[in-house]
C-alpha positions as CSV (number, residue, x, y, z in Angstrom):
1,M,0.0,0.0,0.0
2,A,1.3,3.5,-0.8
3,K,2.0,5.6,2.2
4,T,-0.3,8.6,2.7
5,L,0.6,12.0,4.2
6,V,-3.0,12.6,5.3
7,D,-3.3,12.8,9.1
8,S,-4.9,9.6,10.5
9,S,-7.4,11.8,12.5
10,Y,-9.1,12.5,9.2
11,I,-10.0,8.8,8.8
12,S,-13.4,8.0,10.2
13,R,-14.0,5.1,12.5
14,T,-16.1,3.5,9.8
15,F,-13.3,3.8,7.3
16,S,-10.8,2.3,9.8
17,S,-13.1,-0.6,10.6
18,Y,-13.2,-1.5,6.9
19,L,-9.4,-2.1,6.9
20,I,-9.7,-4.8,9.6
21,S,-13.1,-6.2,8.8
22,D,-13.5,-10.0,8.6
23,S,-16.5,-9.7,6.3
24,S,-15.5,-7.4,3.5
25,R,-13.1,-7.5,0.6
26,H,-11.4,-4.3,-0.6
27,W,-9.4,-3.4,-3.7
28,S,-5.9,-2.1,-3.0
29,S,-2.7,-1.5,-5.0
30,E,0.9,-2.4,-4.6
31,V,3.7,-0.5,-6.5
32,A,7.0,-2.3,-7.1
33,N,9.6,-1.1,-9.5
34,D,7.1,1.6,-10.8
35,I,4.6,-1.1,-11.7
36,E,1.2,-0.9,-10.0
37,T,-0.6,-4.2,-9.2
38,L,-4.2,-4.4,-8.0
39,K,-4.9,-6.8,-5.1
40,V,-7.9,-7.7,-3.0
41,I,-7.5,-7.5,0.8
42,K,-9.6,-9.0,3.5
43,S,-8.7,-9.0,7.2
44,G,-5.2,-7.8,6.2
45,Q,-4.6,-10.7,3.9
46,E,-4.7,-11.0,0.1
47,V,-7.7,-13.0,-1.1
48,T,-9.5,-13.6,-4.4
49,A,-11.9,-11.0,-5.8
50,S,-15.7,-11.4,-5.7
51,Y,-18.7,-9.5,-7.0
52,D,-19.0,-7.5,-3.8
53,T,-15.4,-6.3,-3.5
54,K,-15.3,-2.7,-2.5
55,V,-13.0,0.2,-3.4
56,I,-11.2,2.5,-1.0
57,V,-9.6,5.5,-2.7
58,N,-6.1,6.1,-1.3
59,W,-4.5,9.5,-2.2
60,A,-0.8,10.1,-2.0
61,L,1.4,13.1,-2.7
62,P,3.2,12.8,-6.1
63,D,7.0,12.8,-6.4
64,T,8.4,16.3,-5.9
65,A,10.1,16.4,-9.3
66,K,6.9,15.5,-11.0
67,I,5.2,18.4,-9.2
68,V,7.9,20.8,-10.4
69,T,7.5,19.5,-14.0
70,E,3.7,19.7,-14.0
71,S,3.6,23.1,-12.4
72,A,6.0,24.5,-15.0
73,S,4.0,22.8,-17.8
74,T,0.8,24.3,-16.5
75,D,2.3,27.7,-16.3
76,A,3.6,27.5,-19.8
77,D,0.2,26.1,-21.1
78,I,-1.9,28.9,-19.6
79,K,0.5,31.6,-20.8
80,A,0.3,30.1,-24.3
81,L,-3.5,30.1,-24.1
82,V,-3.5,33.7,-22.8
83,S,-1.3,34.7,-25.8
84,L,-3.5,32.9,-28.3
85,Q,-6.8,34.3,-26.9
86,N,-5.4,37.8,-26.5
87,S,-4.7,37.7,-30.3
88,N,-8.2,36.4,-30.9
89,W,-9.6,39.2,-28.7
90,Q,-7.7,41.8,-30.7
91,T,-9.3,40.5,-33.9
92,T,-12.8,40.4,-32.3
93,S,-12.4,43.9,-30.9
94,A,-11.2,45.2,-34.2
95,D,-14.2,43.5,-36.0
96,L,-16.7,45.1,-33.6
97,I,-15.1,48.5,-33.9
98,A,-15.2,48.2,-37.7
99,V,-18.9,47.4,-37.7
100,I,-19.7,50.3,-35.4
101,N,-17.7,52.7,-37.6
102,K,-19.5,51.5,-40.7
103,I,-22.9,52.0,-39.1
104,E,-21.9,55.5,-38.3
105,T,-20.8,56.3,-41.9
106,L,-23.6,54.5,-43.8
107,V,-26.2,57.2,-43.3
108,D,-29.5,56.5,-45.1
109,Q,-28.0,53.3,-46.6
110,P,-29.0,49.7,-45.8
111,L,-27.2,48.2,-42.9
112,M,-28.3,44.6,-43.4
113,P,-25.0,43.7,-45.3
114,L,-23.2,44.3,-42.0
115,L,-25.3,41.7,-40.2
116,S,-23.1,38.8,-41.5
117,D,-20.0,40.4,-40.0
118,V,-21.8,40.7,-36.7
119,T,-23.1,37.1,-36.9
120,T,-19.5,35.8,-37.6
121,A,-18.1,37.9,-34.7
122,E,-20.8,36.6,-32.4
123,G,-20.2,33.0,-33.3
124,E,-16.4,33.2,-32.9
125,A,-16.8,35.0,-29.6
126,K,-19.2,32.4,-28.3
127,V,-16.8,29.5,-29.2
128,T,-14.0,31.3,-27.4
129,F,-16.1,32.3,-24.4
130,D,-17.2,28.7,-23.9
131,L,-13.6,27.4,-24.3
132,L,-12.4,30.0,-21.7
133,T,-15.2,29.1,-19.3
134,L,-14.0,25.5,-19.3
135,A,-10.3,26.5,-19.2
136,L,-10.8,28.7,-16.1
137,V,-12.4,25.8,-14.3
138,E,-9.6,23.5,-15.3
139,Y,-6.8,25.9,-14.4
140,Q,-8.4,26.9,-11.1
141,A,-8.5,23.3,-10.1
142,K,-4.8,22.9,-11.0
143,I,-3.8,26.1,-9.1
144,D,-5.7,24.8,-6.1
145,L,-4.0,21.4,-6.3
146,F,-0.5,22.9,-6.7
147,T,-1.2,25.2,-3.8
148,L,-2.1,22.2,-1.7
149,Y,1.1,20.4,-2.7
150,S,3.1,23.5,-1.8
151,A,1.5,23.7,1.6
152,M,2.2,20.0,2.3
153,L,5.8,20.3,1.2
154,E,6.4,23.4,3.2
155,N,7.3,21.5,6.4
156,N,8.9,18.5,4.7
157,R,12.6,18.9,5.4
158,S,13.5,16.1,3.1
159,V,12.5,18.3,0.1
160,D,15.1,20.7,-1.3
161,D,14.1,24.4,-0.6
162,A,15.1,25.3,-4.1
163,L,12.5,22.9,-5.5
164,K,9.9,24.4,-3.2
165,A,10.8,27.9,-4.4
166,T,10.5,26.7,-8.0
167,I,7.1,25.3,-7.4
168,N,5.9,28.4,-5.6
169,A,7.3,30.6,-8.4
170,N,5.4,28.5,-11.0
171,I,2.2,28.8,-9.0
172,A,2.6,32.6,-8.7
173,S,3.2,32.9,-12.4
174,T,0.2,30.7,-13.2
175,K,-2.0,32.9,-11.0
176,V,-1.0,36.0,-12.9
177,A,-1.8,34.3,-16.2
178,F,-5.1,33.2,-14.7
179,I,-6.0,36.8,-13.9
180,N,-5.2,37.7,-17.5
181,L,-7.3,34.7,-18.7
182,T,-10.2,35.9,-16.6
183,A,-9.9,39.3,-18.1
184,L,-10.1,37.8,-21.6
185,H,-13.1,35.7,-20.5
186,T,-14.8,38.9,-19.3
187,S,-13.9,40.7,-22.6
188,F,-15.5,38.0,-24.7
189,N,-18.5,38.0,-22.5
190,S,-18.8,41.7,-23.1
191,A,-18.6,41.0,-26.9
192,L,-21.6,38.7,-26.5
193,K,-23.6,41.6,-25.0
194,V,-22.5,43.9,-27.8
195,T,-23.4,41.7,-30.8
196,P,-27.1,41.4,-30.0
197,A,-27.2,45.1,-29.6
198,L,-25.6,45.6,-33.0
199,T,-28.0,43.1,-34.6
200,A,-31.0,44.9,-33.1
201,L,-29.6,48.3,-34.2
202,I,-29.0,47.1,-37.8
203,K,-32.5,45.5,-38.1
204,L,-34.4,48.4,-36.5
205,T,-32.6,51.0,-38.5
206,D,-33.4,49.3,-41.7
207,E,-37.0,48.5,-40.6
208,S,-37.5,52.1,-39.5
209,T,-36.1,53.4,-42.8
210,A,-38.4,51.0,-44.8
211,A,-41.4,52.1,-42.7
212,N,-40.7,55.7,-43.3
213,T,-40.3,55.0,-47.0
214,T,-43.7,53.3,-47.0
215,K,-45.1,56.2,-45.1
216,D,-43.8,58.7,-47.7
217,A,-45.2,56.6,-50.5
218,L,-48.5,56.3,-48.7
219,L,-48.8,60.1,-48.3
220,T,-48.3,60.6,-52.1
221,A,-50.5,57.7,-53.2
222,T,-53.8,58.7,-54.9
223,D,-55.3,55.4,-56.0
224,G,-57.6,53.9,-53.4
225,A,-56.4,50.3,-53.7
226,D,-52.8,51.5,-53.6
227,I,-53.5,53.6,-50.5
228,H,-55.1,50.7,-48.8
229,A,-52.3,48.3,-49.6
230,K,-49.6,50.7,-48.4
231,S,-51.5,51.3,-45.2
232,L,-51.5,47.6,-44.5
233,S,-47.8,47.4,-45.3
234,L,-47.2,50.3,-42.8
235,F,-49.1,48.4,-40.1
236,A,-47.1,45.3,-40.8
237,A,-43.8,47.2,-40.2
238,M,-44.8,48.3,-36.7
239,P,-44.6,45.1,-34.6
240,A,-40.9,44.7,-35.1
241,I,-40.2,48.4,-34.4
242,T,-42.4,48.3,-31.3
243,D,-40.8,45.1,-30.0
244,F,-37.3,46.7,-30.3
245,I,-38.4,49.8,-28.5
246,N,-39.8,47.6,-25.7
247,A,-36.4,45.7,-25.6
248,N,-34.3,48.9,-25.8
249,I,-34.1,49.4,-22.0
250,K,-32.4,46.0,-21.5
251,I,-30.2,46.3,-24.6
252,T,-29.0,49.7,-23.4
253,A,-28.3,48.3,-19.9
254,D,-26.4,45.4,-21.4
255,L,-24.3,47.8,-23.5
256,N,-23.5,49.9,-20.4
257,S,-22.6,46.7,-18.6
258,A,-20.3,45.6,-21.4
259,T,-18.6,48.9,-21.4
260,D,-18.1,49.0,-17.6
261,E,-16.8,45.4,-17.5
262,L,-14.2,45.7,-20.2
263,P,-10.6,46.1,-18.8
264,T,-9.9,49.8,-19.6
265,A,-6.2,49.7,-20.2
266,T,-6.3,47.2,-23.1
267,N,-9.7,48.2,-24.7
268,T,-9.6,52.0,-25.1
269,A,-10.6,52.0,-28.8
270,L,-13.5,49.5,-28.2
271,I,-14.8,51.5,-25.3
272,S,-14.7,54.6,-27.4
273,A,-16.7,52.8,-30.1
274,L,-19.2,51.5,-27.6
275,D,-19.8,55.1,-26.4
276,K,-20.7,56.0,-29.9
277,L,-22.9,53.0,-30.2
278,L,-24.8,54.2,-27.1
279,I,-25.4,57.6,-28.7
280,M,-26.8,55.8,-31.7
281,F,-29.3,54.0,-29.5
282,N,-30.4,57.3,-28.0
283,N,-31.3,58.5,-31.5
284,L,-33.4,55.4,-32.5
285,P,-37.2,55.6,-32.9
286,T,-39.3,56.0,-29.8
287,F,-42.9,55.0,-28.9
288,A,-43.9,58.5,-30.0
289,D,-42.4,57.8,-33.5
290,A,-44.1,54.4,-33.6
291,D,-47.5,56.0,-32.7
292,A,-47.0,58.6,-35.4
293,L,-46.4,55.9,-38.0
294,T,-49.4,53.9,-36.8
295,E,-51.6,57.0,-37.1
296,H,-50.5,57.4,-40.7
297,A,-51.6,53.9,-41.4
298,V,-55.0,54.5,-39.7
299,T,-55.4,57.7,-41.7
300,G,-54.5,55.9,-44.8
301,L,-57.3,53.4,-44.4
302,K,-59.8,56.2,-43.9
303,R,-58.4,58.0,-47.0
304,A,-58.7,54.9,-49.1
305,L,-62.4,54.7,-48.2
306,S,-62.9,58.4,-48.8
307,V,-61.7,58.0,-52.4
308,G,-64.1,55.2,-53.0
309,Y,-62.1,52.0,-52.2
310,S,-63.5,49.3,-49.9
311,V,-63.1,45.6,-49.5
312,A,-66.2,43.6,-50.3
313,A,-67.8,41.8,-47.4
314,A,-67.5,38.5,-49.3
315,D,-63.8,39.0,-49.5
316,A,-63.4,39.5,-45.8
317,V,-64.9,36.1,-44.7
318,I,-63.0,34.1,-42.2
319,G,-64.1,30.8,-40.6
320,T,-67.8,29.7,-40.8
321,H,-69.5,33.1,-40.6
322,F,-67.2,35.8,-39.5
323,A,-65.5,38.7,-41.3
324,K,-62.2,40.6,-40.7
325,L,-62.3,44.3,-39.8
326,D,-59.6,46.9,-39.6
327,I,-58.9,49.3,-36.8
328,N,-61.5,51.7,-38.3
329,G,-64.2,49.1,-38.7
330,G,-63.8,48.5,-42.5
331,Y,-63.6,45.1,-44.1
332,L,-60.2,43.6,-44.7
333,P,-59.2,40.9,-47.2
334,S,-59.4,37.4,-45.5
335,A,-55.6,36.9,-45.9
336,T,-54.8,40.0,-43.8
337,T,-52.9,39.2,-40.6
338,Y,-53.0,40.8,-37.2
339,A,-49.7,42.5,-37.9
340,Q,-51.3,44.2,-40.9
341,G,-54.0,45.9,-38.9
342,W,-56.6,43.2,-38.4
343,R,-58.2,44.2,-35.1
344,C,-61.9,43.0,-34.9
345,V,-64.2,40.3,-36.2
346,M,-67.8,40.7,-37.2
347,D,-70.3,37.9,-36.6
348,N,-72.3,37.6,-39.8
349,R,-75.0,35.5,-38.2
350,D,-76.7,38.5,-36.8
351,L,-76.4,41.4,-39.2
352,L,-79.2,43.2,-37.5
353,H,-77.1,43.9,-34.3
354,K,-73.8,43.9,-36.3
355,R,-72.1,42.3,-33.4
356,I,-68.3,42.6,-33.5
357,W,-65.5,41.3,-31.3
358,T,-62.1,42.6,-30.4
359,L,-59.0,40.4,-31.0
360,L,-56.5,39.7,-28.3
361,K,-53.2,41.5,-28.5
362,D,-51.0,38.6,-27.5
363,G,-53.1,36.3,-25.2
364,L,-50.1,35.4,-23.1
365,P,-50.2,34.7,-19.3
366,N,-49.2,38.0,-17.7
367,G,-49.4,39.6,-21.1
368,A,-51.3,42.5,-22.5
369,D,-54.8,40.8,-22.2
370,D,-54.3,39.1,-18.8
371,L,-56.1,41.7,-16.8
372,A,-57.7,42.2,-13.3
373,F,-61.4,42.9,-13.4
374,D,-61.5,46.2,-11.5
375,A,-58.4,47.0,-9.6
376,S,-57.3,50.1,-11.4
377,A,-57.5,52.1,-8.2
378,A,-54.7,50.0,-6.9
379,G,-52.6,50.6,-10.0
380,I,-53.3,47.2,-11.5
381,T,-54.2,47.1,-15.2
382,S,-57.9,46.1,-15.3
383,V,-60.9,45.6,-17.6
384,M,-63.1,48.0,-15.7
385,G,-62.4,51.3,-14.0
386,A,-60.5,54.4,-14.9
387,G,-58.1,53.8,-17.8
388,G,-59.3,50.1,-18.0
389,L,-59.8,48.1,-21.2
390,V,-63.4,49.1,-21.6
391,E,-62.8,52.8,-21.1
392,S,-59.7,53.0,-23.3
393,T,-61.2,50.9,-26.1
394,N,-64.3,53.2,-26.2
395,T,-62.1,56.3,-26.0
396,T,-60.1,55.2,-29.1
397,Q,-63.3,54.0,-30.8
398,L,-61.6,50.8,-31.9
399,C,-63.1,49.5,-35.1
400,G,-65.3,52.5,-35.3
401,R,-67.3,51.7,-32.1
402,S,-67.6,53.4,-28.8
403,D,-70.0,51.1,-27.0
404,W,-67.7,48.2,-26.1
405,V,-68.7,46.1,-23.1
406,L,-67.8,42.8,-21.5
407,P,-69.7,39.9,-23.2
408,S,-72.3,37.8,-21.4
409,K,-71.5,34.1,-21.0
410,G,-74.0,33.4,-23.7
411,Q,-72.2,35.7,-26.1
412,L,-68.9,34.1,-25.2
413,T,-70.3,30.6,-25.9
414,S,-71.6,31.8,-29.2
415,L,-68.0,31.8,-30.4
416,D,-67.9,28.0,-30.2
417,T,-67.6,27.5,-33.9
418,G,-64.4,25.5,-34.0
419,T,-63.8,21.9,-32.8
420,V,-61.3,20.0,-30.7
421,N,-61.5,16.3,-30.1
422,G,-65.0,16.2,-31.5
423,G,-66.3,19.0,-29.2
424,D,-67.1,22.7,-29.9
425,T,-64.6,25.4,-29.0
426,I,-63.5,28.8,-30.2
427,D,-61.9,28.9,-33.7
428,V,-58.3,30.1,-33.3
429,N,-58.1,31.0,-37.0
430,V,-60.9,33.5,-36.4
431,F,-59.6,34.6,-33.0
432,P,-55.8,34.5,-33.1
433,H,-53.8,34.7,-29.8
434,H,-56.2,32.3,-28.1
435,L,-53.5,30.1,-26.7
436,A,-55.5,27.6,-24.7
437,L,-55.1,24.9,-27.4
438,N,-51.3,25.3,-27.5
439,P,-49.7,22.0,-26.2
440,K,-47.4,24.2,-24.1
441,Y,-50.4,25.2,-22.0
442,D,-52.9,22.4,-22.7
443,T,-51.1,19.6,-20.9
444,N,-52.5,16.4,-19.6
445,R,-52.1,16.7,-15.8
446,W,-52.6,12.9,-15.4
447,L,-49.6,12.0,-17.4
448,S,-46.4,11.5,-15.4
449,G,-43.8,14.2,-16.1
450,S,-46.2,16.6,-17.8
451,L,-45.9,20.3,-17.2
452,P,-48.6,22.1,-15.1
453,E,-51.6,23.0,-17.2
454,T,-52.6,26.6,-17.8
455,K,-56.3,27.4,-18.3
456,F,-57.2,30.6,-20.2
457,W,-60.4,32.2,-18.7
458,Y,-62.4,35.1,-20.0
459,W,-64.2,37.8,-18.0
460,A,-68.0,37.7,-18.4
461,A,-70.5,40.5,-17.9
462,E,-72.3,38.6,-15.1
463,E,-71.4,39.2,-11.5
464,R,-71.3,36.2,-9.0
465,N,-71.4,38.5,-6.0
466,T,-70.0,41.8,-4.9
467,N,-66.5,40.4,-4.7
468,E,-66.4,38.0,-7.6
469,Q,-67.1,38.2,-11.4
470,K,-68.0,35.2,-13.5
471,T,-65.5,33.8,-15.9
472,Y,-65.6,31.2,-18.8
473,H,-63.1,29.0,-20.5
474,Y,-63.4,27.2,-23.8
475,R,-62.9,23.5,-24.4
476,T,-59.4,22.2,-25.1
477,A,-57.9,18.8,-25.9
478,N,-57.6,18.0,-22.2
479,N,-60.4,20.1,-20.6
480,S,-64.1,20.6,-21.1
481,S,-65.5,24.1,-21.3
482,S,-66.6,25.4,-17.9
483,S,-67.7,28.5,-16.0
484,D,-66.2,29.8,-12.7
485,S,-65.6,33.1,-11.0
486,A,-62.6,35.2,-9.9
487,S,-61.9,38.0,-7.5
488,K,-62.5,41.5,-8.8
489,Q,-59.6,43.0,-6.9
490,G,-56.7,41.7,-9.0
491,D,-55.6,38.9,-6.6
492,E,-57.0,36.1,-8.8
493,D,-54.6,33.2,-9.1
494,K,-55.4,32.4,-12.8
495,V,-55.1,33.7,-16.3
496,V,-58.2,35.8,-17.1
497,L,-58.3,37.6,-20.4
498,G,-60.4,40.6,-21.5
499,R,-62.2,40.3,-24.8
500,L,-64.9,42.9,-25.6
501,V,-68.0,42.9,-27.7
502,S,-70.0,45.7,-29.4
503,E,-73.4,45.5,-31.1
504,I,-76.0,47.9,-32.2
505,T,-78.7,48.5,-29.7
506,L,-82.1,48.2,-31.3
507,S,-84.6,51.0,-30.7
508,Y,-88.3,50.5,-29.7
509,Q,-91.5,52.5,-29.9
510,L,-93.8,52.1,-26.9
511,L,-97.4,51.4,-27.8
512,D,-100.6,51.6,-25.7
513,S,-103.3,48.9,-25.9
514,A,-104.9,50.7,-29.0
515,G,-101.5,50.7,-30.8
516,A,-100.9,54.4,-30.4
517,V,-97.3,55.5,-29.7
518,T,-96.7,56.6,-26.1
519,S,-93.7,57.9,-24.1
520,N,-95.1,56.7,-20.8
521,I,-93.8,53.2,-20.0
522,D,-96.6,52.7,-17.5
523,D,-99.1,53.1,-20.3
524,A,-97.3,50.8,-22.7
525,V,-98.4,47.2,-23.2
526,C,-96.4,46.6,-26.4
527,A,-93.0,47.5,-27.9
528,Y,-92.5,47.9,-31.7
529,Q,-89.1,47.4,-33.3
530,P,-88.9,49.3,-36.6
531,E,-86.0,47.5,-38.2
532,T,-87.5,44.0,-37.7
533,K,-91.1,45.2,-37.9
534,K,-91.9,43.1,-34.8
535,T,-94.1,44.0,-31.9
536,W,-93.5,42.4,-28.5
537,Q,-95.9,42.0,-25.6
538,L,-94.9,43.9,-22.4
539,F,-95.7,43.1,-18.8
540,D,-96.1,45.4,-15.8
541,N,-95.0,42.8,-13.2
542,G,-92.9,39.8,-12.5
543,D,-95.5,37.9,-10.5
544,L,-94.9,34.2,-11.0
545,A,-98.6,33.4,-10.5
546,K,-99.5,35.8,-13.4
547,R,-96.6,35.2,-15.7
548,A,-96.2,31.4,-15.7
549,K,-98.4,29.4,-18.1
550,Y,-98.1,26.1,-19.7
551,Y,-97.8,26.0,-23.5
552,G,-100.9,23.8,-24.1
553,Q,-101.8,21.4,-26.8
554,S,-104.1,23.8,-28.6
555,S,-105.6,27.3,-28.3
556,S,-108.7,25.8,-26.7
557,D,-106.7,24.7,-23.6
558,A,-107.7,27.2,-21.0
559,D,-105.1,29.3,-19.3
560,T,-102.3,28.3,-21.6
561,V,-99.9,30.3,-23.8
562,L,-101.7,29.2,-26.9
563,A,-105.0,30.4,-25.4
564,E,-103.4,33.7,-24.5
565,A,-102.2,34.2,-28.1
566,R,-105.8,33.5,-29.4
567,Q,-107.2,36.0,-26.9
568,R,-104.7,38.7,-27.9
569,K,-105.6,38.1,-31.6
570,T,-109.3,38.4,-30.8
571,E,-109.0,41.6,-28.8
572,K,-106.4,43.1,-31.3
573,L,-104.0,44.1,-28.6
574,C,-102.0,47.2,-29.8
575,N,-104.1,47.0,-32.9
576,K,-102.4,43.7,-34.0
577,S,-104.4,40.6,-35.0
578,N,-101.6,38.0,-35.6
579,W,-100.2,37.4,-32.1
580,R,-98.2,34.2,-31.8
581,V,-95.5,32.4,-29.8
582,P,-92.0,33.6,-31.0
583,S,-89.4,31.2,-32.3
584,L,-86.1,30.6,-30.5
585,A,-84.3,32.8,-33.0
586,E,-86.7,35.6,-32.5
587,L,-86.3,35.5,-28.8
588,E,-82.5,35.6,-29.2
589,L,-82.9,38.9,-31.0
590,L,-84.0,40.5,-27.8
591,L,-80.5,40.1,-26.3
592,P,-79.0,42.0,-24.8
593,V,-82.3,42.7,-23.1
594,N,-83.3,46.4,-23.0
595,N,-84.4,46.5,-19.4
596,G,-85.8,50.0,-19.8
597,V,-88.3,48.6,-22.3
598,F,-88.7,45.0,-21.1
599,R,-89.2,45.5,-17.5
600,H,-89.7,42.5,-15.3
601,N,-88.1,40.3,-17.9
602,N,-86.7,37.9,-15.3
603,V,-89.3,35.9,-13.4
604,D,-87.9,33.9,-10.5
605,K,-88.9,30.7,-8.9
606,Y,-86.9,29.5,-5.9
607,G,-84.1,32.0,-6.8
608,A,-83.8,30.7,-10.4
609,K,-84.7,32.6,-13.6
610,L,-87.5,30.9,-15.6
611,C,-87.1,30.3,-19.3
612,Y,-89.3,31.6,-22.1
613,V,-91.2,29.0,-24.1
614,T,-90.8,29.2,-27.9
615,A,-92.7,27.9,-30.9
616,D,-89.8,25.5,-31.8
617,D,-90.7,21.9,-31.3
618,A,-88.5,19.6,-29.3
619,Q,-88.2,15.8,-28.9
620,Y,-91.0,13.8,-27.4
621,G,-93.7,16.3,-28.1
622,R,-92.1,19.1,-26.1
623,Q,-91.1,22.7,-26.8
624,K,-87.8,24.5,-26.8
625,C,-87.5,27.0,-23.9
626,Y,-84.9,29.8,-23.8
627,N,-83.5,31.2,-20.6
628,M,-82.6,34.8,-21.4
629,S,-80.6,35.1,-18.2
630,T,-78.2,32.2,-18.8
631,E,-78.7,32.3,-22.6
632,S,-79.3,28.5,-22.6
633,T,-81.9,26.3,-24.1
634,S,-83.9,23.5,-22.6
635,N,-86.9,21.3,-23.5
636,V,-90.2,21.6,-21.6
637,N,-93.6,19.8,-21.7
638,K,-96.7,21.5,-23.1
639,A,-98.8,20.6,-20.1
640,D,-98.5,20.5,-16.3
641,S,-95.8,18.0,-15.4
642,Y,-92.5,17.4,-13.6
643,S,-90.7,19.6,-16.2
644,G,-91.4,22.7,-14.2
645,Q,-92.8,26.1,-15.0
646,Y,-91.8,28.6,-17.6
647,V,-93.0,32.0,-18.8
648,Y,-93.8,33.5,-22.2
649,R,-93.8,36.7,-24.3
650,L,-95.9,36.9,-27.4
651,I,-94.9,38.5,-30.7
652,S,-96.7,40.1,-33.7
653,T,-95.0,40.7,-37.1
654,D,-96.1,43.3,-39.7
């Protein structure tokens, strides 16, 4: 066994017991004539090996001459590496300075040709930085080891003092070279902060130049189609510019950091060039510049319309029955992207109300659309409240509307026009930035090793209570659609997005029993809607005993809805003689309910809102019934039965 210089007090009792154990075999080694032989020892005797033979590592101080040789070799190697990488750094530094100087001189000229130089410099710097990172670990370990050797040799009188001095000199020299190597490592790290900044500067400068060129062409264009196309092109240029402006704070901070970290004595020229680069960044476009370009694009779309150009509704169709709208509310070609100014979607199923929806900005968790409900007073970006999504969207008159509101749950579910796993869900082609179907977020929580799932909820118009607002999320591959609620104060622990809806509010004329127009709601028994030419029955109370009737099998069934319709025909209520039960589609046209006209629309029973019976037949001889509060449909029996009560509202059509 080789002799160790480690003090025996460092050996644990357990370790010591292994050496004399009668039950364990251990590998050991014997060195004779510089030849090492492995042997198995048990109870102090050599035995044959077995599958359970253990290993005890025994460390010994190398020969002094070997330490001298290896410390000298290490010192020479690190100095050679410093010399080589210093030369590489001079090349990298010169390349960076050259690019910065070219950017400064190429005024009003494309900078993209310089991008290849930056990419090359970045790639070479990354290779060198990674190499130096490993080298520093390696040489630090060697320095530590040689320092340990030196300390152990210090009190060994059998070792020549001259050898000790040589070893210490080698270690000191290696440490100086290590400091230089560390400085080079820092320099290449600084280069890796400069190259992304140069890439961003080059791209933004060219993109900004191209955007301004497009703007100038837009301002001089006279043909409507040309004006419209250039407006969309200008919109398309804005996201990249805006993204850079958002990132500019970090890029500038990295540049300042790179400048501060560079060793001053050996990098004077590069530091001077970086100072110029920082000045260039200060002269780049700002949010004000981006807003001005966007306004030119918005104005361009309006100007195209004013000179007679418009996109046909048929050319704007997306999905099953939607149409793309621009920021002003005009139709857009169906191939137009969000980046080109697509901001809203019109639902073509109800052209009477002209219902339109906003698109999400990014849909990301903690992104631009992930909002509190009403916590603006606490400085939290919200849907409601001062400066909230609703107020700001109405102020800017997005897509030409100023009556944006949160949608009801029923309105949200009306967007279930796509499919996933055979079930209905929102169509992400019609509503981009809805990320709930993205596998990154829609994970299967039951699978081992899967990432936590993220559900994307939407705020609904209905309140659960004074502290909570109702929410809704669409079906995904791993989750069914469902409703819930969340705190209004901004402390909800979930992603809740804000999507707004706008639709034209229909006007009504109040009629008295003779059919004369009246302004007194208390005298009104009917409401006439001019656009649809439909007259609706009104009620002056919400009394369950008076409002609830069964449908009936025929108009001869007493005290039924059908009998009520016959009676109103006979008496010519509001001078109308064709009263009938409305269809489900006709009842849906009353949404959102104008509570100023249709007072007492909700009739409660045991705290639940009753549905309105329709003329639509259902299975098993029943009728469709529409709950105008929950915007849901059910089937009810025509006569008194277990199916429960419901209410009605008659209609007459001109």
